[in-house]
N, C-alpha and C positions, 0 to 999 in steps of 0.2 A: 258350682252349678246353680243356676237361678231356679227358684221355686215357682211352680205353676199353680196359680189360684184356680181351683176347679169351680168354685161357686161364685155366682154373681149376685150383687145386691139388687139387680133389676129382675131377677128370675121370677119373682112372685107376680110381676105384672103380666107375664105371658104364659105361665106354666099351665093355665087352664085352657089355652087356645087349642083348636083342632085344625091345623093347616091342611090344605089339600092342593094337589097339582091341578092347574086349570085344564079344562077339557080340550082346549084348542092347542095344547102343547104336545108336540111329538118328541120322543126321546130316541136318539141314535147313539150307538156305541162306536167309538173311534179308538184306533190303536196308534199311540205316539211313542215310538222308540220302545216298544214292548210294554208300555203302560196303558191301562184302560182309562179312557176319559169319556164322559157322556156329554153330548151336545143337545140342549133343549131348544126347540124351535117353536116360536109362537106363529102359528099358521095365519093368524089374522093380520099381524103386523110385519112378519118376516124377520123379526129380531131373533137373535140366537144368544144362548148363554151356555158357557162351558164349565163343567164341574168335574173335579177329580173323583175317582171311584170311591174314595173314603167319604166324600161329601154326598155322593149319590146314595151311599148306604143309609144316610139320614133321610135324604129326599124321598126315597122309595117308600118310606114309612108314612109319608104325608097322605093319608087317605080320607081326611075330613072327619074321622071318627075318633082317632087316637089323640089323646092329649099330649102336649109337648113334654111335660114332665114324665109321662109314661114312656115316650120315645127315648128320652135320655136314659131312663132307668133300664129299658130293654137293651140299649147299646152297652151300658155298663155291665150287665149280667151276661151278655152274649160272648164277651171276650174275643170277638172277631177283629177288633181294631182298638187302638188306643182311645180311651175315653176323652172326647173333646171338652175343653173348658166351657162352662156355660156362656161366658162372654163370646167365645168363638162361635158357639152354636147360635147365639142370638144375632151375631154379625152375619152369618150365612143366611139366616131366615130373613133378615132385613134386606140383604142384597137380592134374594130371590123374589121378595115381595116388590121391591122397587123395579125389578126387571119384568114384572108382570107374569112371572112363572107360577107363583104360589098365591092362593087366595086364603084368607083367614076370616073368621067371624068378627074379629076385632083387630085393630091395627097394633102389631108388636112395636114396643118402644114408641108409643104414640107421638111423642114430641119429635123424635128423630124422623119418623116416616112422614109425619105431617109437614115437616120442614122439607123433606125430599119431594113430596107432592107439590109444594109451593114452588120449589126450584124448577120442577118439571114444567109447571104451567108457564114459567118465565124462560123456558129453555131457549126460545128463539132470540129473545133480547140478550140473554147471557152470551149466546154464540156470536151475536153481532158485536157486542162490546169487546169480546175476546179477540175476534178477528174480523174487522169490518170489510176486508178485501176478499173473504172466502165465505160465501153463504150458499145455502141450498133452498130452493123453493119447489115443493112437491106439486105436480100438476095433475097426474092421472094414474089410475090403476089399470094397467093393460092386461091383467091376467085373463080376462074373458077372451081377448083376441089371441093371446099366446097359446091358450089351451084348445084352440080349434084344431081339427084334424089336418087342415092344410098347412098351418104353421108348424105343427108338430112334425109332419112328414118332411117339410123343408128343413127343419132343424136336424133331423136324422140324416138327410142328404148332405147338408153342408159339413157336418161333423162325422161323416162316414168315409169309407175308402175313396169313393169318387171325388168327394169334396176335398179331401186331403191331397189327392193327385193333382187336381186343378190348382190348388193353392201352391203346391210345390213347383208346378210348371210356371205359374205366373212369377213367383219369387226368383227362381233360378234364371229364367229367360230375362226378366228385368234386371237381375244382377249382372249377367254377362253383357247386356246392352249398356248398362251404366259404365262398366269397365271399358267398353269400346268407345264410348263418347265422354270419357272422364274429363278430358281437357276442355271441350266446349261447355260441359255441364258445370264445371267448378271454376272456370276462368272468371277472375274478378268477382268472386262470390259475395264478399262482404258488401261491396257497393251495390250490387244488383239486388240483394235482399233488402237493404236499408233504403232503397229508393222509395220516395213517398207513394208513387203509383203502385209499386209492387206490394207495399205494406197494405194498401187498400184491398188489393186482390187477395192477399193472404188472409185478411180479416173476413172476407166473404167465403173463402174456401174452408177455413178452420171449422165453423159449425157443421158443415156438411160432412167433413171427415170424421168429426167426433160423433156425429149421429150414427154413422155406420159402425164406428168403434163400439158404441153402447149397444147397438143392435146385435153385434157379435156376442156380447155378454148375455143378452136376453135369450138368444137362440141356443147358446151353450147350456144355460140353465134348463131350458125346456128339453134339450136333447137328453138330459139325465133325469127327467121326470119332475123337475121343480118348476117354479113359476116366478114371475116378477110382479110384485105388488105395488111398485111405485116408479113413476117416471117423472122427471122434473128438470129444472135448469139449475146449474151450479155456476156461481160467479167466482172466478179465481183472478184476483187483481183486476176486478171489474170486467173481465172478459167472459161473456156468457157461453156456456157449453152444456149440452144435454147430459143427463146421467140416468142410470137405472139402478134400482136397489136389487142386487143379486145376492143378498145375504142368505137366501134359502140354500145356496150352494154349500154353506157351512155345515148343513146337516148331511150332506152326501158322505157315505162311509169311505168311498174310494179317494185316496189322496190324489191319484191321477185325474179323476173327474173334477175335483175342486181346483186343481192346478190348471186344467184346461179351461174351466170357466173364467178364471181370472186372467188367463193368457189370451183369451179369445179376442179381446179388443186389439191387442198388439198384433196378433196373427192377421186380423182383418186389415189393419193398417199396412202391414208388410205386403199383403196381396194387392191392396190399392196402389201402393208405391210401385210394385212390379208392373202392373197394367199401365199406370201413368208413365213409367219410364219407356215402355215399348211404344206408346202413342206419341210421347215427346220426341222420340228419335225420328218419327215419320212426319211430324207436324211442321208446317211452315211458320216462320216468325210471325208473331201477332198475339192477340189476346188469348186464344185457345192454348197456345204453347206456354204462355205465362201462367195460365191456370194450372196446367200440368206440372210445370216447374215447381210451383208453390205446393202442389199436392205431394210431390216427391219429397220436398224439404220437410213438410209437416209430418209425413208418414214415416220418415226415417230419423232425421236428426232430433226433431221434437219428441218422437216416441222413445228413442233411446235415452235421452237425457231426462225425461219426466216419467212417463208410464213405464219405461223399461229400467228405471233406476230403483233398485231395492231399498235404497236409503230413504226414499220418500214413501209414504203410505199410499202408494198407488198400486197398479196391477202387479208389477214385478215383486213388490214386497210380499203380497199374498202368495204368489207363485213360489217364491223362495221358502216361505213359511210352510207351505204344504209339501214341497219336495224334500225339505230337510226335516219334516215332521216336528216342527217347533211352532205350534200355534201360539198366537199372542207374542210374537217374537219381540216386538218393541217394548211392550208392557213388561214382559218377564225380564228383559234385559235391564230396563230401568229399575225393576224391583231388586234384581241382583246387585246393581250398582248401589241402591239404597242400603242393602244389607251390608255391603262392604264398607260403606260410609259409617253405618252404625257401629260396626266392629272397630273401626279406626277411632271412633269417639268413645269407645268403652261401653256402648249400649248393647244389651242382649237383643239380637234381631229376631229371636224366636225360631220355631221350627221352619225348615225350608221345605215347602211342599210344591214348589214351582220348577225346580231344576233337578236334573238327574246326575249323571256322572261328570267326570272332569271335562270330557270333550264338549259336552253340551254347555257347561259353564263357560268354557273358553269361547265358544261360539256366541253365546248370549252377551258376554262381556265385550267381545270384539264388535258386535253389531251395535250395542248400546253406545260405545265410544264413537264409532264411525258415524252413526246416524245423528248423534248429538252434535258433533263438529259440523256435519253437513247442514243440520238444521240452523245453526248459527249463521253459516254462510248464506243459506237461502233467505233467512229473515232479513239480514242486512242488505242482501242484493235487492229484495223487494222494496225495502225502505228507501234505499238509495235511488232505485229506479223511479219510485213515486216522487221523490224530491226533485229529481232531474226533469221529470215530465210535467208535473203539475204545479210547480212553484210553491207558494206559501201553503196552499191546500195539500200539496204533496208532502210538505214538511210535517204538517200536523198528522196526516195519515201515516207517514213513515214512523214518527215517534209512537203513534198508537200501535202500529204493527210490532215494533220492538218491545213495547211494554206488554202487549197481549201475548206475543209469541215467546218471549224469553224471560222478561223480568217478573211478571205476575205469576206464572207457573212455578218458578223457583222460589219466590217469596211464600207462596202457599205451602210448598213442600217444607221450607225452613220453619214456617209457623207450626205446621203439623208436627214436625220433629221436635221443636223446642217445647211444645206444650204437652207432649205425650207423657204418660205416667212413668215410662222407663227412663226418659230423660230427666224428669224432675227428681226421681229417686237418686240419680247419680250426677246431679248437676255440677258438683265441684270437679269430679273427674272429667265430665264433658267439657267444662270451661277450660281446664288445664290442657286437655288434648286439643281442643279447638285452637287455643292460643299457640300451642306448639306447632300445629299444622299450618296456621297462618304465618308464623315466623319462618317455618321451613319453605313455604311457598314464596314469601318475600325474598328469602335468601337465594333460592334457585332462580327466580324471575328477575330480580333487580340488583343482585350483588355479584353473583358468580359470573366471571367473564367466560364466554364460550367462543370457540372459533367462528369466524364470520367469513363467508365466501359469497361471491356473486358470480353466477354463470350466465353468459350471454353468447349469442351466435355471432361469429366474426367471419370476415372474408379476407382471403389472400388477395392483395391489390398491388399494382405496380407502384414503384416509388416515383414521386414527382420529378426526380432528377433524370429519369429515363424518358421523359416526354419529349416528343419532337413536334415543333411548331412551324407553321409556314411563315417565312420572312418576307413574302411578297404576295401580291394578289394576282390571280389569273385562273384560267381554265386548265384542268389536268390534261396534258398532252401525252405523256408517257407514264406508265406505272410499272416499276421494275421489281416490286416485292409483293408477296402474298403472306398471309398469316403463317408464322413459323419459319420464314426465311432467315437464315443465319447471315449476319452482316459483319463485315470488317470495317475499320475506319476508312472513310472515303468512298465506300460502295454507294452507287446511285440508289435512291429510293423512288423519286418521281421527278418528272420534268413538267413545268407549267408552260402554257402557251406563251411564246415570245413575240408573236407577230405585232400586237398592239404596241409593245414596248419598243420594238425595232422601228416602227413608223414614227413614234414619238422621238426616238433617238436621232433618226435622220432629220426630222424637223428641227430639233435643237441644234444639230451640227450645221445645218444650212443657215439657221439664224445666227449662229456664232460666226460663220464666214462673212455673212452680210454685215454684221456689226463690226468686224475687224476692218472691212473695207471702208465703212463710214469713219472709223477711228483714224485710218491713214489719211483720208480726205480732210478731216478736221485738223490733223497735225500739219498737213501741208499748208492749210489756210491759216495756221497759227491762231486757231480759235480755242483759247485755253479753257474757258468755262465748258464749252461743248465737249472738249477732249475728256475733261473730268467726268462728265455725265456718262459718256459712252464707255469709259473704263469701268465705271460702277456697274453698268448694264452687263458688260462682258464678264465681270466677276460673278454676277448672279447666274448668268448662263452657264458658266463653268461649274458652279456649285450644283446646278440642276443636272448637268451632264454627269457629274460624279455620282450623284444619288441614283440617277437612272441606270448607270452602268453597274452600280452595286446591286440594284434590284434585278437587273438582268442576270447578274451572277447568282443571285439568291433563288431564281426560279429553278435552278438545277439543285434540287435538295439531295444532299448526300449524308451518309452516316458519320456522325462525329464521335461515335463510340462503338465498340464491338458488342454484339449481343444478338438476340432473337427478336425479329420484328413482330409486333402485336398491333394491329390496326386500332384506331379509335372506336369508341362504342358505336358511332355512326360512321362506318367506313367510307373513305374517299374512293370514288370510281372515276373512270375515264370520262372526260367531258364535263365533270362537275366543277362548279365555280368554287375556288378556295379564297378565303379572305386572309388578310395579313393578321398573324397572331392566332390563327385557328389551329387547334391541336389535330395532328394527323395520325398520331399513334405513339407507340413506345418502342424503344430498343432495350429489351430486358436482358441485363447481364446477371451474373451469379448473385450479386448483392443488391439487386434492384427490386426486391419484394418486401412488403410490409403487411402487417395485420391491422385491419381497421374494424371498428365495432362501435355500436352505440349502447350506452348503459342507461336503462330507464330512469326517469327523473325520481321515481320512488326510491331508488337506491342512492339518492343524493347524500344522506348522512354517512353511508358506508364509504362512498367515494371521497367525501371531504375528510374522513378520518385517515385516509391514506391507503396506499396499495403496497403491500410488503412483498408481493411476488405474484406469479401467474403460471398457469399450466395450459398448454394447448393440447386438446384431445382430438388428434387427427383421426384415429380409429381406436378400436377396442384395445389393441396392443401397442399403440403409438402415442405416448404421452410425453410432452417435452416441457421442461422447466424454463422459465424466463425470469431474468433478474429485474428487480423493480426499477433500476436506473434506465432500462430500455423502454419503459412505458411512459407515454405522454397522454395526459387527460386534460381536456379543456375544462376550465374551472366553472364556466357558466353553461347552462343547458341551452341547446340550440336545435332548431328543426332542420338546419342545413346538414346534409350528410357529408362526412369527411371524404367519401369516395362514392361515385355513382354505382359501383358494383354492389353496394349494400342495398340498393333499391329492389323491391320485389319484382318490378318490371324488368330488371336486369338479372334475375335469378337469385337475388339476395334475400336476407331474412327480414328486412325492415319494410313495413307497409308505408307507402308514400301517397301524398296528395295527388289526385288525378289532375288537378289544375296547376301542377308544378310546371315552370317554363322548360323548354326543350333542353336548355343548356345546364339546368340545375334541378336536383330532386329535393323535395322537402318531406320529411317524415310527418306522420299524422300528429305525433306528440313530441314535445321537446325532450331532448335526451343529452347525455354527456358524451361527446365525441372522444374516442380513444384510438390512439395510434401506437403501434409497437414496431420498432425498427430492429429486426433481427435477421440473420441469414436463414433463408428458407428456400434454398436452391431447388430442392426436390419436390416442392409443392406447386401445383398449377395455379396460375392466376384465375381468380374467380371461384376457387374452392371454398366451400363453407366449412368452418371448423367450430368446435365448442371451446370457449375460453373461460377458464375458471380463475377468478381473481381472488387473492387472499388479502384480507384486511386485518388490522389490529383486533384482538379479541375484545368482545363487548358483551354486556348482559342482554338477555332477551327483551327486557323493558326498554333499554336504550335503542335496541334494534327496531322494535315494532311500534312503540308508542308514538314516535313522530309520524308514522304512516297513518295510524288511527286518527290522530289529531287533524292531519291534513285532509283525510277522506271525509271525516265527519264535519269539519269546519267548512269545507268547500260546499257542502249541501245544507247544513243546518246552522252555520255560523252567521254573524251579522253581515248583511249585504249579499248573502247567498241567493 
């Protein structure tokens, strides 16, 4: 068991100080999972500071008259709690001083706090250097307006029974309207959203929506007796949006009140979305309808993925923190991860004052891991987006974002850990365990082969052997089949118009008779050269007659195989012109089905390593094995679909280019075309199934490193 050093060599510097709680600080008692915590709120700045009950036992003795050494001695003789080490006591005092909660006649740990004040004076510069694409600019203190009787009454109305009823009506009515208009609302959604004109409208609508969002926070704070001391503009990836400082809600004793304040913005956006959806359904096409459409998108999709995502420190994060009664969820989760890391390295993490039972530890650990992974995804997404949009300037900003968001914080944590007294005392143990952990990491990531699978959406398509093509040109005169008609060999399918061909045949026959008469006359006159020329002409006429007769025979299109008729994707109708070689449909027999799919280009290394087998997941209880020899994969990536049924416009899973020609669909991105020829008699043509391909086992490094190199090189490499 590690020995605890009670005394500090710096104690003499501060022992005579008489700290006091600042007069503008309010104290509120909160209950978190049965444990008392105290929240200190600075009414002048709106900042809050949370302390444990044991720490508050020290804080409540700060009356401006009692010396620090006397406070420490009183705690030692009271036996009400474990005596804190003097270093821990000084650390608490320093944090309270830096937070503006405590005032002292002299500065404790003068060098440390002077450094803290210097850093505070440069806070804006530090924030900018850390994250240049996320900045706040304070503009106004709206407390005088919010505290008026009219605004207070309006806040009670909005967050009262009538306000909730109106909100529910708007959301439910708008939700049912969205379901009723789902197809026109979501049709070709990606292209509509990314259209340059629509992006301009969205940029204009976004600030207005966010203004109402922030107004919801402000009114909710006022509803429960608080106020907002700061309104400003926040820049997220250079996009301006308003913000309000609702931190006074942290002092509310009710968990429900705090959760409602943080959820107020999301609730406001849902109400806006409901009203916009109702108006959109009644609006005519034009600018007004486009504004409503973008309002719906911003208040639903954007809200759910950003403000409604608890893995980001926006509204949903604080809602979850309050509802689960785990304040400081992210910070405490990171602290717990740090404690686990210290234990793995053989370092004593010290007493745990931040977590309770096993359930809370599991919850904090889960959140820390999930939010950490999501943070990496978000940082790289922002960096890649900047590089894609802004060229070289975006590349510089992207690298800056990665350094400030991921590399620098981790380097600071490693530096703090490596220079801590606990680490230096056990440096050999730490070095040995660090080496072992690195070796284990390399072994798991780069050496051990793991199963590799690729899952793609596939479509049941007709075999090319079942296709029926027109062997002649003409207008459709008779149509003998419809979709699903069962045909036997020789059954009629359709008949093309023969009138033009008959006229041409009669003209050729008349020409043949006239030429034969000329031939006889030349023979009677014994004109040998003329006879030879006429015979050559007769031979050409005979060939033409033979071809025309074959075409006349071809206009009667019949089944050359038995099966079920399936018309072409663009069905032939009566009176329609058919060209020679045009596909008319398919005659589907028992063995005339195949599976077609496209494998994303990012899975190229896995595809090139080989396919050892596959499984078709038709439904939850219907999974079918496929042998590798039945699978054919094109070796080079292509945008051309192996079958039109894969196209999104035909009900398939692949997004296609809107400018694709009528007779061919092109995917938005190159991919590997895959075809599987297996008996699938019981599956309908056009059905989408999930296809899980098995590849030779490989390490995680070999699996993902090529993707990382490709993604980074495409945006930050030479010539990017």
